[in-house]
N, C-alpha and C positions, 0 to 999 in steps of 0.2 A: 307759133310763138318763138321767133328767132332770137329774141333778146335773152332768153333763158340759157340756151346753148348747153355747154357742158356743165354749167352751174347746177343743173338739175341733179347730177349724180353726187355732188359734194355733200349733201346732208347724210348720205350713206357712207361715202368714202372717208370723210373727215373723222367722224367718231370711230370708225373701224381702224384707221391708221393710228389715231391717238391711243385707243385702247390697246392695240398691239404693241406700240412703243412703251406704254406704261408697264406692260407686263414684263418687259425686259429689265426694268429698273428695280433695284433692291427696295424691299419694303420699308427700310429705315430711312429712305430719302423722301420724307413726307413733303418737304417744302417744294422740291422740284416737281414731284408728281402733282401736287396741288396746283402749281403754276401752269403746268401743261394742260391739266383738265379744265381750269378756268379759261385759259386762252382758247381752247377748243370750243368751249360752250359759247364764249363771246363771238367767235368767228361763225359758229353755227347760227346764232341769232341774227347776225348781219346778213348772212346768206339767205336765211329764211325770209327776212324782211325784203331783200332784193327780189326774191322769187315771188313774193306776194304782190309787190308793186308791178313786176313784169306781167303776172297773170291778170291783174286788174287793168293795167294800161293797155295791154294787147287786146283784151276783149272790148274795151271801151272805144279803141280806135279802129280796129279792123273786124271785130266780131269773132276772131279766132281765139276762143277762150281756153283752148286746150293746147298745152305743149306736150310733145311726145319725144322721148329719148329712146332710140333703138340701141340697146346695150351691145348686142352681138352684130349690129348692123344688118339684121334680118327684119324684113317687113312683118308686121303683125298680120295674122295671129301666130305665125310660125316662130317668131323670135320673142325674146324677153323685152318688154317695154316698161318704161316708167312714164307716168302720165301726171302732168301738173295742170290743175285748174284752180279756181278760186277756193274750193273746199279743201283740197290737199294743201294748198299754200297756207290757208288759215290754220290748219292743224300743225303744220311745221312751225309756224311762228309761236303758237301756243305752247308747243312742246319745248322749244328753245328757251322761252321766257321762264317757264316753270323749272326747267333744268338749271338755268343760271342761278335762280333764287335758291334752289335746293342745294346746289354745290357750294354756294357762298356760305350758307348756313352750316354746312357740314364742316367747314374749315375751322370752326371754333373748337371742335373736339371729335366729332363723329367719324371723320375720315380716317382717324387713327385707331378706331375701335375694333378693327378686324382687317384681315388681309385682302388686297386687291379691290378695295372699294372703288377707286377711280376707274379701273379697268372694267369692272362690271357695270358701272354707271355709263361709261361711254358705249359699251356694247348694247346696253338697254336703249340708248338713244338711237343707235344704228337700227335696231329692230323696229322701233317706233316709226322712225322716218321712212324706212323701207315699206312698212305696212301702209303708210299714208300715200306713198308714191307709186306703188306697184300697180300694174294694169292687168294682172292675171291672177287666178286663184291659187295656182301652185306656188308661185313666189310669195303670195300672201301667207301661205302656210309656212314657207321657209322663214320669212321675217317674223312671223308669229312665234315660231319656235326659238328664234334667236332672242327675242325680247323676254320670252318666258324663262329660258335658261339663265339669262342674266338676272332676272327678278328672283329666281330661286336663291341665288347667293345673297342678293341684297336684303331679302326679307329675313334672312337669318343673321344679318350683319349685327354684331354687338353681342351675340350669344344670349344666354339666360334661358331658364326653363320655359317661361311664358312665351318668349319669342320663338323658341324651337318648337314648342307644341303647336302654336298657331301657324308657323311656317310649314310644318309637315302637313297640316290640313290643307294649306294653300297649294302645296306642291301636288298632293294627291288629286285635288279637284281639278287643277289645271292640266295635269297629265290626262285625266279622263276627257276633258274638253278637247285636248289635242287629238285624241283618238277619234272623237266624234267629228272633228274637223276633217280628218283624213278620210273617214268613211263617207261623209257628205260630198267631198270633192270627187271621190272615186265614182260615186253614183251619178253625179252630174256629168262627168266626163264620159261615162259609159253610155249615157243617153244622147249627148250632144256631140261628142267627139272633139271638144275644144274646152280650154279653160281660160282663154282670153276673155275679159269681161265684155269688151265691145263686140267681139264675135259671138259670144253667148247671147247678147241682147238681140242680135239678128237671127240667130238660129232657134231660139226658144219659141217664137210664134209658129214656126213650122214643125214643131215636134208632133209626131202622130198621136192621136188620141189614146192609143193603147200604151204608149210610153209616158204619157203625161203624169200618171200616178207615181211612177218611179222617179221622174224628175222632181215632182213636188216632195216626195219622201226624202230625196237627197238634199233639196233646199231646206227642208225642215230640220234635218239632222245638222246641217251646216249652221242653220240659224240658232239651234240650241247651244252649239259650241260658243257662239258669240254672245248669246244671252247669259251664259255663265260668266263670261268676262265683263259684260255690262252690268251684271248684278240684278237681273230681273227675279222677282219672287216667283216660285220658292227656290230658285237656284242660287240665292244670294246668302245662304246661311253662313258661308265661310268668310264673307267680306268684312263685316265689322270687327271681328276678332283679329283677323290677320292685319288689317290696316292700323288698328289701335295698338297692336303689339310691336309693330315695326318701328325702327328708329325714325325720328322726326323728319329728316330730309328724305328718307326712303318713302315714307308714307306720303309726303308731299308730291314726289314725282310719280308715285303710283296712282294719284288721282287722274292723270292723263291716260293711264292704262284702261280705266273703265270706259273712257271715251273712244278707245279703239273699237270696242264692240258697237257703240253707237255709230261710229263713222262707217264701219263695214255694212251694218244693217241699213243705214240710210242710203248708202251708195248702191247696194245691190237691190234693195227693194224698189227703188225708183228706176234703176237701169235695166234690171232683168224682169221685173214684174210690174212695170208701169202701165200706162194706158195703152201702149202699143204692143203689149205682150200677148194679145189674143185671149185664148181661153184661160190662161194663167194670170191675167191681169188682176192686181190687187191681192195676190196670194200672201197670206199671213198678216195682212194689215189689221184685221179684227183682233187677232191674237196679240199683236203688239199693243193695240189700244187698251184692251182690257187687262193684259198683263202689266202694262205700265201703270194703269190705275191701281191695280192691286199692290204694286211695288211702292207707289206713293203712300198708300194707306199703311203698309207694313213699316216703311221707313219713318213715317210720322209718329206711329205708336212707339217705335224704337227710340226715336229722339226724345219723346216724353219720358220713357222709362229709363233712359240711360242715367246712371249715377256717376259714371266717369266721363270726363270731358272727351277723352279719346274715342270712346264708343259713340258719343253724341256726334262727333265728326264722321265716324264710320257710317252711321245711319243717315246722316245728311247726304252722303254720297248716294245712298239708295233713293232718297227723295229726288235728287237731281237725275239719276238714271231713269227712274220711273217717269218723270216729266218728259224727258227726251224720247223715250220709247213710245209713250202715248202720242207724242207729236208726230212721230213717224207713222203711226197707225192711222192718223187722221188724213194723211196723204193730201195735204193742202199746202200750196206754195207759201202762202202768207204765214201759216202756222210754222212751217219749216224755217222761215226767216226769223221769226221770233224765237224758235228753239235754238237756232245757231247763236243768236245774241246771248240767250240765257246760258247756253253751254259754256261760252267763253267766260262769262261772269262767274258762274258757279265753280268752274275749274280753278280760276284764280283765287276765289274766296276760300274754298276748302283747302287748297294748297297752303295759303297763308295761315289758315286756322290750325292745320297740323303743325306747322312750324311754331306758331304762337303757343300751342298747348304745352310744349315742353317748358317754355319760359314762365307761363302763369302758374304751372304746377309747383314751381319753386317758392311761390308765395305761401303755399300750404306746407311744403316740406323744405326747411332750410338746407338740408343736405342733398337736395335733389340735383343741384348743379355738380356735386361730386359723384353721386351714385348713378347719374344718368348714363354713364358709360361703364364699360366692363373693366375688370382688373387688368386685362391684357393691354388696355390703352395707356394706363399710367403706372403700372407696376403694382407690387404687392403692398408697399408701404404708402397708403393713401395719405397719412399725416404729413409726409414729406412733400407731397405733390400739391397740397392746397396753397401754401405760400407761393410756389412757383407759378401756379395757375393764376393767382391774383396779380402777379406782376405783368401779365399779358393783358393789354387793353386798359381802357379806362371805363369805370362804371358810369352809366348814363345818369345825369341828374334827373330827379323826378321819375325814377324807374316805374313806380306803381302807376303814376299818371299816364305814362306812355303806354304801358301794358293795358291799362284800363281803356284808353281811347281805342287802341287796336282791337281789343276784345269787343267793345261796343260796336265798332265798325263791322266786324265779322258777324255779330248778331243781326245788325240791320240788313246786311247783304243776304244772309241765310233766310231771314224772314221775308225778304222782298219789300222792305219799307223804303220810302223816299228818304234822302235824295240820291242814293247811290244806284249803281248799275243793276243790282238785284231787282229793284223796283221796275226799272226800264224793261228788263228782260221779261219779267212776269206780266207787265202791262202789255207788252207787245204780243205775248202769247194769248192772253185773255181777250184782247181787242180783236185779234185775228179769229178767235173761235166764235165770238158773238158779234161779229162786225155788223154795222147797221145796214150795209148794202144788201146782205142776204135777206134780212127781214123786210127791207123796203121792196125787194123784188118778189115778195110773197113766199120766200123760203121759210122752212120750219127748222129750227135748231133742234138737233137730236137730243134725246134725253141723256145719252151717253156723254154728249158734250157738256151739258149742264152738270152732270156728275163729276166730270173732270175739272170743270171750273171750281166747283165746291171743294174738291180735294186739293187743288192748288192753293186756295185761300186758307183752308184748314191746316195744311202742312206748314204754311207760313206762320200761322198762329202758334202751332206746336213748336216751331223753331224759336219763335220769340219767347215763349214761356220757358223753354228749356235753357236758352242762353241767359235769360234774366236770372233764373234760379242758380245756374252755375256761376254767374258773375257775383251774385250776392254771397255765395259760399266761399268764393275765392278771395274777393277783395274786401268784403264787409264783415264776414263772420269771424275770421281769425282774431283772437284776442291780443296776441303778442304783436301783431302788425309787422311781421318779418318783411324786410326789404330784400328781395333777391338780387343777386349779382347778375346783370345782363350786359354782355359785351355789345359794342356797336355792330360788330360783324354778325351778331345773331338777330338783332332787331331790324337792321337795314333791309334784309330780304323780305321780311314781313311788311314793312312800310312800302317797299317797292311794289309788291303785288297789290296791296290795297290802294296805292296811288294809281296804278293802272285801272283799277275798278272805278276810281273817281274820274279818270280821263275818259273812260267809256261813257260815263254820264254826260260829261261836257261835250264830247264828240258823238253823242248818241245818234244824231241825224245822219252824219256821215257813215258811221258804222252800220246803221240800219240799211242804208242804201247799198252798201257792200253785201250785207246778208241777204237782202231781197234779190240782188242780181245773182248771188250764189244759188239761192233757192230756185229761181227761175231756170237757171241752166241745169239744175238737177232734175227738175220736173219735165224739162224738154231736152232730152239728151241727144238730139239729132246731131248737134255740132260735135259732141264728144265722140260719137260713133264715126262720123266722117273724118275727123282729124286723126283718130287713132288708126283706123284701117287704111287711110290714104297716105300715111307717113312713108316717105321713100328713103331707102338706105342711101348713105353717102357713097358716090361712085369712087372706085379705087383709082390709083394713079394710072393704070393701064386700060381703064374703061374707055370705050369709044365715046367721042364727044359729037354732039349734034353740030352740024355746020350751018 
């Protein structure tokens, strides 16, 4: 994939450089820091789209679907490599889009609610992009720690006892997950002697029988670390509380962090334990299937039981995570394609929902737009700051109508009802699970598949009931009919994410073709292995040339 070139390193270098530069600026220079952060996010989105087009066009024209960047100019598996394929490019674009929306929303007030917000945000993007691009487990651990370290500061951003309590739980759980990550990686290295993912895929089939149990134990420990991040039940007890307590733009970007666990599990399960893995083929698939189903059930019950809209969004993440984990467990290319479409739609939807929640809660609490940030943001005299805040921006005409339409769109997307992309994603999943060709060929659909189909339908019904109940309480129940003040800078990111979901519906056929090609390459990783292990270092200036 020659067209990518040095552009592959930019999703890591750009936020790192921006975050380091922002750290040097005085905290009182809010405007310049916001401009730098937004410009960096815009550039990151442009780069990610260029990389996605490069990955798609290169594979369509030449079949070389994998781009490899040798960081130290050492050939794999001895050197550090970055690997770009359709899946990693898709995750880069999704991260950049969600980051831009979250940053834009934060400029209304949240970026001034605590120190070093923009620096932490940029470092979080660096860790996320590095995790999606890296080609070996050790550097995956490094980038995993970078994104977690930044997230620890962001989850506490804005202070407040509830946020600090939930944040401390979040930090403790993720520190434990990091320890499990390191233990699992150490066990795998002890058995195979390598941590490069492509090299691991070649060595695992040749692991002696007496060492196979140790290899599987290491893989299981590593899997648990990412299942904690993905939010599989019963490891998900921390997630609804932490995400609902976080500041709105922080919660929105955190939605993509749960997809890091899904990305790694999908990548490793098909690369290391696919059909060519010998005796370890299919390792962990049944655990992911039934664990995902349990997570869907737990998340659906939580959605119904949630009295606060923030917790409803938190449990919706669990429903999404359970769906994706169960799809990995089915180990079917068509199901994987539907799961990828569903992942993009659900990530954009829940990100928009977290941003929208802060706005709609002002309908119930007229003072919410003042109290939604801490005293550190506006000083001790709140009475003096209200007129100053009202001078900034222009109130949107028909605010309640705009908020109601956005809330209804989020409800339709979460429930998976037509005509938006939530329906397309769920329909793609369900049709792949019970596709007619399997029945026509005499195949029997497993009872676990029917149970998963039922859970997906019931979870959508639970989301519909919960969002309708919340909408009635917010927009119809209040007697006073308070009209909240919403700035264009706050509603625009929500509308942007929801518009992307609408575009996913309009361009559903084209997107599904991309997802199907991505799924096929994941389930047949021969090209990935060949491209990574055959990538050659760039010759030095004094290297001998062939005549």
